[in-house]
C-alpha positions in Angstrom: 36.2 3.8 -100.0 35.5 4.6 -96.3 33.2 7.5 -95.8 34.8 10.8 -94.6 33.3 12.0 -91.3 31.0 15.0 -91.6 33.0 17.7 -89.9 30.0 20.0 -89.5 28.0 17.2 -87.9 30.8 16.2 -85.6 31.3 19.9 -84.6 27.6 20.2 -83.9 27.6 17.1 -81.8 30.5 18.4 -79.8 28.9 21.7 -79.1 25.7 19.9 -78.1 27.6 17.7 -75.6 29.3 20.8 -74.2 25.9 22.5 -73.8 24.6 19.4 -72.0 27.6 19.3 -69.7 27.2 23.0 -69.0 23.5 22.4 -68.1 24.3 19.5 -65.8 27.0 21.6 -64.1 24.5 24.5 -63.7 22.0 22.0 -62.2 24.7 20.7 -59.8 25.6 24.2 -58.7 22.0 25.1 -58.3 21.4 22.0 -56.2 24.4 22.7 -54.1 23.2 26.3 -53.6 19.8 25.1 -52.6 21.2 22.7 -50.2 23.5 25.3 -48.7 20.5 27.7 -48.5 18.5 25.0 -46.7 21.3 24.4 -44.3 21.6 28.1 -43.6 17.8 28.2 -42.9 17.5 25.1 -40.7 20.9 24.9 -39.1 22.0 21.9 -41.0 19.6 18.9 -40.3 21.4 16.9 -37.5 22.7 20.1 -35.9 19.1 21.4 -35.7 18.0 18.2 -34.0 20.9 18.5 -31.5 20.1 22.1 -30.7 16.3 21.3 -30.3 17.2 18.5 -27.9 19.5 20.8 -25.9 16.7 23.5 -25.8 14.3 20.8 -24.6 16.7 19.7 -22.0 17.1 23.3 -20.8 13.3 23.6 -20.5 12.7 20.3 -18.6 15.9 20.0 -16.6 17.3 17.3 -18.8 15.2 14.3 -17.8 16.4 13.3 -14.4 15.7 15.9 -11.7 18.5 16.5 -9.2 17.5 16.3 -5.6 17.5 19.6 -3.6 18.2 20.3 0.0 15.1 20.0 2.2 14.5 23.4 3.9 11.3 24.6 5.7 8.6 25.4 3.2 4.9 26.6 3.0 2.3 24.6 1.1 0.5 26.7 -1.5 -2.7 24.8 -1.8 -3.1 22.5 1.3 -6.3 22.2 3.3 -8.2 19.3 1.9 -9.5 16.1 3.4 -8.5 12.7 2.0 -10.2 9.5 2.8 -8.5 6.1 2.0 -10.6 3.0 2.7 -11.2 -0.5 1.3 -10.4 -4.2 1.7 -7.2 -4.0 -0.4 -3.6 -3.5 0.7 -2.1 -0.1 0.2 -4.0 2.5 2.3 -1.3 3.2 4.9 1.4 2.8 2.2 -0.3 5.4 0.0 -0.6 7.8 2.9 3.0 7.4 4.1 4.2 7.8 0.5 2.3 11.1 0.2 3.7 12.2 3.5 7.2 11.5 2.3 6.5 13.6 -0.8 5.4 16.5 1.3 8.3 16.3 3.6 10.6 16.3 0.6 9.2 19.8 -0.1 10.0 21.0 3.4 6.5 20.7 4.8 5.9 19.4 8.3 4.2 15.9 8.4 3.0 13.8 11.3 1.7 10.3 11.3 -0.6 9.2 14.2 -1.5 5.5 13.9 -4.5 3.8 15.5 -4.8 0.0 15.9 -1.3 -0.9 14.9 0.3 -1.6 18.2 2.3 -4.6 17.1 1.6 -8.3 17.3 3.4 -11.6 17.9 3.0 -12.5 14.2 5.5 -9.9 13.1 8.8 -8.6 14.4 9.0 -5.6 16.7 10.4 -3.4 14.0 8.7 -1.3 11.3 10.6 -0.4 8.2 8.4 2.7 7.7 9.3 4.0 11.2 13.0 3.6 10.4 12.6 5.5 7.1 10.4 8.2 8.6 13.0 8.8 11.3 15.6 9.6 8.6 13.5 12.2 6.8 13.6 15.8 8.1 10.2 17.1 9.1 8.4 13.7 9.2 7.5 12.2 12.5 5.3 9.4 13.8 3.6 7.9 16.9 1.4 5.0 17.6 -1.7 4.8 19.8 -2.6 1.2 19.0 -2.6 -1.6 21.6 -0.5 -4.7 21.1 -2.3 -7.6 19.4 -5.3 -7.7 17.1 -8.6 -6.4 18.1 -11.4 -8.9 18.0 -9.1 -11.9 17.7 -8.4 -14.7 20.1 -5.0 -13.4 21.1 -5.6 -12.8 24.7 -5.8 -9.0 24.4 -8.5 -7.3 26.3 -11.3 -5.3 24.6 -10.9 -2.6 27.1 -7.3 -2.2 26.4 -7.9 -1.6 22.7 -10.6 0.8 23.6 -8.4 2.7 26.0 -5.6 3.1 23.4 -8.1 4.2 20.7 -9.5 6.8 23.1 -5.9 8.0 23.8 -5.4 8.4 20.1 -8.5 10.5 19.8 -7.3 12.9 22.5 -3.8 13.1 20.9 -5.4 13.9 17.5 -7.3 16.7 19.1 -4.1 18.1 20.7 -2.4 18.1 17.3 -5.3 19.8 15.5 -5.5 22.5 18.2 -1.8 23.0 18.1 -1.8 23.4 14.3 -4.7 25.9 14.6 -2.8 28.0 17.1 0.5 27.8 15.1 -0.9 28.8 11.7 -0.3 26.2 8.9 0.1 28.9 6.3 3.7 29.5 7.6 6.8 27.3 7.5 7.5 25.1 10.5 10.8 24.2 12.1 11.5 20.7 10.7 13.1 19.6 13.9 10.2 20.9 16.1 7.8 18.6 17.8 4.4 18.1 16.2 2.8 20.0 19.1 4.2 23.1 17.4 2.1 22.6 14.3 2.1 20.5 11.1 1.0 20.9 7.5 -0.1 17.3 7.0 -1.7 15.1 9.6 -2.2 11.4 8.8 -4.6 9.6 11.2 -3.8 6.1 10.0 -6.4 3.4 10.7 -8.8 5.8 12.4 -11.6 4.7 10.1 -10.8 1.1 11.1 -11.1 2.0 14.7 -14.5 3.6 14.0 -15.6 0.5 12.0 -14.7 -1.6 15.0 -16.7 0.7 17.3 -13.6 1.6 19.3 -14.2 5.2 18.6 -17.4 7.1 17.7 -17.6 7.8 13.9 -18.9 11.3 14.9 -15.5 12.0 16.3 -14.0 11.5 12.8 -16.6 13.9 11.3 -15.7 16.4 14.0 -12.0 16.2 13.1 -12.7 16.6 9.4 -15.2 19.5 9.8 -13.3 21.5 12.5 -9.7 21.0 11.3 -7.6 24.1 10.6 -8.3 25.4 7.2 -4.8 25.1 5.8 -4.1 21.6 7.2 -4.2 18.6 4.9 -5.9 15.9 6.8 -5.6 12.3 5.7 -7.7 9.5 7.3 -7.3 5.9 6.4 -8.5 2.4 7.2 -11.5 0.1 7.3 -13.0 -2.4 4.9 -16.5 -0.9 5.2 -17.2 2.4 3.3 -17.1 5.2 5.8 -20.3 6.9 4.5 -20.5 9.1 7.6 -17.5 11.1 6.4 -17.2 10.7 2.6 -19.5 13.6 1.9 -17.2 15.9 3.9 -14.0 14.8 2.0 -12.3 16.3 -0.9 -10.7 13.1 -2.1 -12.1 9.5 -1.5 -10.2 6.5 -2.7 -11.3 2.9 -2.3 -8.5 0.4 -2.3 -10.1 -2.8 -3.5 -8.7 -6.2 -3.2 -8.5 -8.5 -6.3 -6.1 -10.9 -4.8 -4.0 -11.0 -1.6 -1.3 -13.5 -0.7 -2.7 -13.6 2.9 -5.5 -15.7 1.5 -3.0 -18.3 0.3 -1.5 -18.5 3.7 1.5 -16.2 3.0 2.1 -14.2 6.2 3.2 -10.6 6.5 6.6 -10.1 4.9 9.3 -7.9 6.2 9.9 -5.0 3.8 6.4 -5.1 2.2 3.9 -5.3 5.1 6.2 -4.1 8.0 
């Protein structure tokens, strides 16, 4: 005969199963409550991450910085002397780029170029001049003689010397004007450089000194006697200007590792002029 199921055993098993189910339910509830508590504490995982990102964006401006109108400003910590020299490309480029940055803050910037009076090997147009003319508060002028000094291009030595001497006198005028105008104040961005500047770039003045077109002592004079609040930038030359480096706050050597000129590639419109 078939065995009769043990009622007490079956009942005991059923009760055990119910107890197990109750335990699992309790655990599930507990897990849910813990998860809810964690979400309450942290803001809910992905939500927290989004909120942190938003907070970071608020602090930093959201990555891309929006351009602001250029209005006359006053530099807070100008007054240093910068020297850029070396046989590599980029000295003038660096100086003009820095001038552009300063002009973007509403500071008055002027570029006075020595030596670069143009040549038959390039077009009579300068991309940097066009760009500078479009920037409020940034002006330029050139005191170089047409042609290359020291080359067989039919330009006279005396002409180069005369133009370099004129550049020296012009630099003195600008330094004196800035001293009289007070570079710790804002300047009218449309006013001529004779009314004062915050940044004066004497481009290729070191090259003119290296070529003995001007006296190196003149460069030292400009550096040591400039107005205290004026940022003075002097550039140029392949030989180290040891006569002035000890007086400078920043000295950068731009060293050539390779240059396309050496491979016969001429000056290119948009990169060299």
